[in-house]
VOMARVEX-888508 format. One record per residue: residue number from 1; chain; x, y, z of N, C-alpha, C in turn. Coordinates in steps of 0.02 Angstrom, whole numbers, plus 50000, padded with zeros to 5 digits. Layout:
BEGIN
<rec n="NUM" chain="A" n_px="X" n_py="Y" n_pz="Z" ca_px="X" ca_py="Y" ca_pz="Z" c_px="X" c_py="Y" c_pz="Z"/>
...
END
This chain:
BEGIN
<rec n="1" chain="A" n_px="50043" n_py="49941" n_pz="50000" ca_px="50000" ca_py="50000" ca_pz="50000" c_px="50045" c_py="50062" c_pz="50000"/>
<rec n="2" chain="A" n_px="50028" n_py="50112" n_pz="49960" ca_px="50069" ca_py="50172" ca_pz="49958" c_px="50054" c_py="50218" c_pz="50017"/>
<rec n="3" chain="A" n_px="50093" n_py="50271" n_pz="50023" ca_px="50086" ca_py="50315" ca_pz="50081" c_px="50023" c_py="50357" c_pz="50078"/>
<rec n="4" chain="A" n_px="49991" n_py="50362" n_pz="50020" ca_px="49930" ca_py="50401" ca_pz="50014" c_px="49867" c_py="50358" c_pz="50019"/>
<rec n="5" chain="A" n_px="49874" n_py="50294" n_pz="50027" ca_px="49816" ca_py="50250" ca_pz="50031" c_px="49784" c_py="50253" c_pz="50099"/>
<rec n="6" chain="A" n_px="49734" n_py="50211" n_pz="50109" ca_px="49700" ca_py="50208" ca_pz="50173" c_px="49746" c_py="50181" c_pz="50227"/>
<rec n="7" chain="A" n_px="49741" n_py="50209" n_pz="50285" ca_px="49780" ca_py="50184" ca_pz="50342" c_px="49749" c_py="50118" c_pz="50366"/>
<rec n="8" chain="A" n_px="49786" n_py="50083" n_pz="50406" ca_px="49761" ca_py="50021" ca_pz="50435" c_px="49698" c_py="50034" c_pz="50475"/>
<rec n="9" chain="A" n_px="49698" n_py="50088" n_pz="50514" ca_px="49640" ca_py="50103" ca_pz="50556" c_px="49578" c_py="50118" c_pz="50514"/>
<rec n="10" chain="A" n_px="49586" n_py="50155" n_pz="50459" ca_px="49529" ca_py="50170" ca_pz="50416" c_px="49502" c_py="50107" c_pz="50384"/>
<rec n="11" chain="A" n_px="49547" n_py="50065" n_pz="50361" ca_px="49527" ca_py="50002" ca_pz="50329" c_px="49490" c_py="49957" c_pz="50380"/>
<rec n="12" chain="A" n_px="49517" n_py="49953" n_pz="50440" ca_px="49486" ca_py="49912" ca_pz="50492" c_px="49417" c_py="49939" c_pz="50512"/>
<rec n="13" chain="A" n_px="49411" n_py="50006" n_pz="50516" ca_px="49346" ca_py="50036" ca_pz="50533" c_px="49294" c_py="50020" c_pz="50480"/>
<rec n="14" chain="A" n_px="49313" n_py="50022" n_pz="50416" ca_px="49267" ca_py="50003" ca_pz="50363" c_px="49244" c_py="49931" c_pz="50372"/>
<rec n="15" chain="A" n_px="49291" n_py="49887" n_pz="50386" ca_px="49273" ca_py="49816" ca_pz="50393" c_px="49229" c_py="49804" c_pz="50454"/>
<rec n="16" chain="A" n_px="49240" n_py="49840" n_pz="50508" ca_px="49200" ca_py="49831" ca_pz="50568" c_px="49129" c_py="49857" c_pz="50558"/>
<rec n="17" chain="A" n_px="49122" n_py="49915" n_pz="50526" ca_px="49056" ca_py="49947" ca_pz="50520" c_px="49013" c_py="49920" c_pz="50464"/>
<rec n="18" chain="A" n_px="49043" n_py="49899" n_pz="50409" ca_px="49001" ca_py="49875" ca_pz="50354" c_px="49014" c_py="49802" c_pz="50336"/>
<rec n="19" chain="A" n_px="49058" n_py="49770" n_pz="50373" ca_px="49071" ca_py="49699" ca_pz="50361" c_px="49139" c_py="49688" c_pz="50329"/>
<rec n="20" chain="A" n_px="49166" n_py="49629" n_pz="50341" ca_px="49233" ca_py="49612" ca_pz="50319" c_px="49241" c_py="49616" c_pz="50243"/>
<rec n="21" chain="A" n_px="49196" n_py="49582" n_pz="50207" ca_px="49203" ca_py="49579" ca_pz="50134" c_px="49190" c_py="49647" c_pz="50101"/>
<rec n="22" chain="A" n_px="49136" n_py="49680" n_pz="50122" ca_px="49119" ca_py="49745" ca_pz="50092" c_px="49172" c_py="49797" c_pz="50109"/>
<rec n="23" chain="A" n_px="49197" n_py="49798" n_pz="50170" ca_px="49248" ca_py="49845" ca_pz="50190" c_px="49313" c_py="49836" c_pz="50151"/>
<rec n="24" chain="A" n_px="49332" n_py="49773" n_pz="50142" ca_px="49393" ca_py="49758" ca_pz="50103" c_px="49383" c_py="49779" c_pz="50030"/>
<rec n="25" chain="A" n_px="49324" n_py="49767" n_pz="50003" ca_px="49310" ca_py="49784" ca_pz="49934" c_px="49313" c_py="49860" c_pz="49923"/>
<rec n="26" chain="A" n_px="49283" n_py="49897" n_pz="49968" ca_px="49284" ca_py="49970" ca_pz="49962" c_px="49355" c_py="49998" c_pz="49971"/>
<rec n="27" chain="A" n_px="49391" n_py="49971" n_pz="50019" ca_px="49460" ca_py="49994" ca_pz="50030" c_px="49503" c_py="49979" c_pz="49968"/>
<rec n="28" chain="A" n_px="49496" n_py="49921" n_pz="49939" ca_px="49534" ca_py="49904" ca_pz="49878" c_px="49514" c_py="49948" c_pz="49820"/>
<rec n="29" chain="A" n_px="49450" n_py="49963" n_pz="49814" ca_px="49427" ca_py="50007" ca_pz="49761" c_px="49456" c_py="50077" c_pz="49769"/>
<rec n="30" chain="A" n_px="49455" n_py="50103" n_pz="49830" ca_px="49484" ca_py="50169" ca_pz="49842" c_px="49558" c_py="50171" c_pz="49826"/>
<rec n="31" chain="A" n_px="49594" n_py="50119" n_pz="49845" ca_px="49666" ca_py="50116" ca_pz="49830" c_px="49679" c_py="50112" c_pz="49755"/>
<rec n="32" chain="A" n_px="49639" n_py="50074" n_pz="49719" ca_px="49650" ca_py="50069" ca_pz="49646" c_px="49632" c_py="50135" c_pz="49612"/>
<rec n="33" chain="A" n_px="49581" n_py="50170" n_pz="49636" ca_px="49564" ca_py="50236" ca_pz="49608" c_px="49620" c_py="50286" c_pz="49622"/>
<rec n="34" chain="A" n_px="49649" n_py="50283" n_pz="49681" ca_px="49704" ca_py="50326" ca_pz="49698" c_px="49764" c_py="50314" c_pz="49653"/>
<rec n="35" chain="A" n_px="49779" n_py="50251" n_pz="49641" ca_px="49835" ca_py="50234" ca_pz="49596" c_px="49822" c_py="50259" c_pz="49525"/>
<rec n="36" chain="A" n_px="49760" n_py="50254" n_pz="49502" ca_px="49743" ca_py="50277" ca_pz="49435" c_px="49750" c_py="50353" c_pz="49430"/>
<rec n="37" chain="A" n_px="49728" n_py="50389" n_pz="49481" ca_px="49734" ca_py="50462" ca_pz="49481" c_px="49808" c_py="50482" c_pz="49481"/>
<rec n="38" chain="A" n_px="49848" n_py="50448" n_pz="49520" ca_px="49920" ca_py="50463" ca_pz="49522" c_px="49952" c_py="50450" c_pz="49454"/>
<rec n="39" chain="A" n_px="49932" n_py="50396" n_pz="49421" ca_px="49958" ca_py="50380" ca_pz="49354" c_px="49938" c_py="50435" c_pz="49304"/>
<rec n="40" chain="A" n_px="49875" n_py="50458" n_pz="49307" ca_px="49853" ca_py="50511" ca_pz="49263" c_px="49891" c_py="50575" c_pz="49275"/>
<rec n="41" chain="A" n_px="49904" n_py="50592" n_pz="49338" ca_px="49942" ca_py="50652" ca_pz="49353" c_px="50014" c_py="50646" c_pz="49327"/>
<rec n="42" chain="A" n_px="50042" n_py="50587" n_pz="49335" ca_px="50112" ca_py="50577" ca_pz="49314" c_px="50120" c_py="50581" c_pz="49239"/>
<rec n="43" chain="A" n_px="50070" n_py="50558" n_pz="49201" ca_px="50075" ca_py="50556" ca_pz="49128" c_px="50038" c_py="50613" c_pz="49094"/>
<rec n="44" chain="A" n_px="50017" n_py="50663" n_pz="49132" ca_px="49978" ca_py="50718" ca_pz="49104" c_px="50020" c_py="50757" c_pz="49054"/>
<rec n="45" chain="A" n_px="49990" n_py="50776" n_pz="48999" ca_px="50022" ca_py="50815" ca_pz="48947" c_px="49985" c_py="50881" c_pz="48941"/>
<rec n="46" chain="A" n_px="50022" n_py="50935" n_pz="48942" ca_px="49990" ca_py="51000" ca_pz="48933" c_px="49976" c_py="51011" c_pz="48860"/>
<rec n="47" chain="A" n_px="49917" n_py="51036" n_pz="48846" ca_px="49896" ca_py="51049" ca_pz="48778" c_px="49883" c_py="51124" c_pz="48770"/>
<rec n="48" chain="A" n_px="49915" n_py="51153" n_pz="48720" ca_px="49903" ca_py="51223" ca_pz="48705" c_px="49858" c_py="51226" c_pz="48643"/>
<rec n="49" chain="A" n_px="49801" n_py="51256" n_pz="48652" ca_px="49755" ca_py="51261" ca_pz="48595" c_px="49777" c_py="51319" c_pz="48550"/>
<rec n="50" chain="A" n_px="49778" n_py="51305" n_pz="48487" ca_px="49796" ca_py="51356" ca_pz="48438" c_px="49732" c_py="51377" c_pz="48402"/>
<rec n="51" chain="A" n_px="49715" n_py="51439" n_pz="48409" ca_px="49654" ca_py="51466" ca_pz="48379" c_px="49675" c_py="51507" c_pz="48319"/>
<rec n="52" chain="A" n_px="49647" n_py="51493" n_pz="48260" ca_px="49665" ca_py="51533" ca_pz="48202" c_px="49645" c_py="51606" c_pz="48211"/>
<rec n="53" chain="A" n_px="49680" n_py="51651" n_pz="48177" ca_px="49664" ca_py="51722" ca_pz="48182" c_px="49592" c_py="51735" c_pz="48164"/>
<rec n="54" chain="A" n_px="49562" n_py="51782" n_pz="48200" ca_px="49492" ca_py="51797" ca_pz="48189" c_px="49485" c_py="51841" c_pz="48127"/>
<rec n="55" chain="A" n_px="49435" n_py="51826" n_pz="48087" ca_px="49419" ca_py="51866" ca_pz="48029" c_px="49378" c_py="51926" c_pz="48053"/>
<rec n="56" chain="A" n_px="49389" n_py="51985" n_pz="48023" ca_px="49348" ca_py="52042" ca_pz="48044" c_px="49274" c_py="52027" c_pz="48029"/>
<rec n="57" chain="A" n_px="49233" n_py="52039" n_pz="48077" ca_px="49161" ca_py="52025" ca_pz="48070" c_px="49126" c_py="52091" c_pz="48054"/>
<rec n="58" chain="A" n_px="49088" n_py="52090" n_pz="48000" ca_px="49051" ca_py="52150" ca_pz="47982" c_px="48984" c_py="52148" c_pz="48017"/>
<rec n="59" chain="A" n_px="48969" n_py="52199" n_pz="48054" ca_px="48905" ca_py="52204" ca_pz="48089" c_px="48861" c_py="52252" c_pz="48052"/>
<rec n="60" chain="A" n_px="48800" n_py="52234" n_pz="48042" ca_px="48751" ca_py="52278" ca_pz="48011" c_px="48709" c_py="52309" c_pz="48066"/>
<rec n="61" chain="A" n_px="48714" n_py="52373" n_pz="48071" ca_px="48676" ca_py="52409" ca_pz="48123" c_px="48618" c_py="52442" c_pz="48089"/>
<rec n="62" chain="A" n_px="48559" n_py="52425" n_pz="48112" ca_px="48499" ca_py="52456" ca_pz="48083" c_px="48485" c_py="52521" c_pz="48121"/>
<rec n="63" chain="A" n_px="48477" n_py="52574" n_pz="48082" ca_px="48461" ca_py="52638" ca_pz="48113" c_px="48388" c_py="52652" c_pz="48101"/>
<rec n="64" chain="A" n_px="48356" n_py="52683" n_pz="48149" ca_px="48285" ca_py="52700" ca_pz="48140" c_px="48276" c_py="52749" c_pz="48083"/>
<rec n="65" chain="A" n_px="48221" n_py="52743" n_pz="48047" ca_px="48206" ca_py="52787" ca_pz="47990" c_px="48170" c_py="52849" c_pz="48012"/>
END
């Protein structure tokens, strides 16, 4: 388990309050989600959007007659 995962006490509290199997399943799910987020952060690529130059827009203003 990595240093950012659930502590032993948190994992044990889950198992005591919602049951051994369900607590272990939730703790494992949280740890796998944490690993996935860390992987996404580590492999993140910055993207710079390039917007083509704007064409001058002609506006037609109607004046009262």
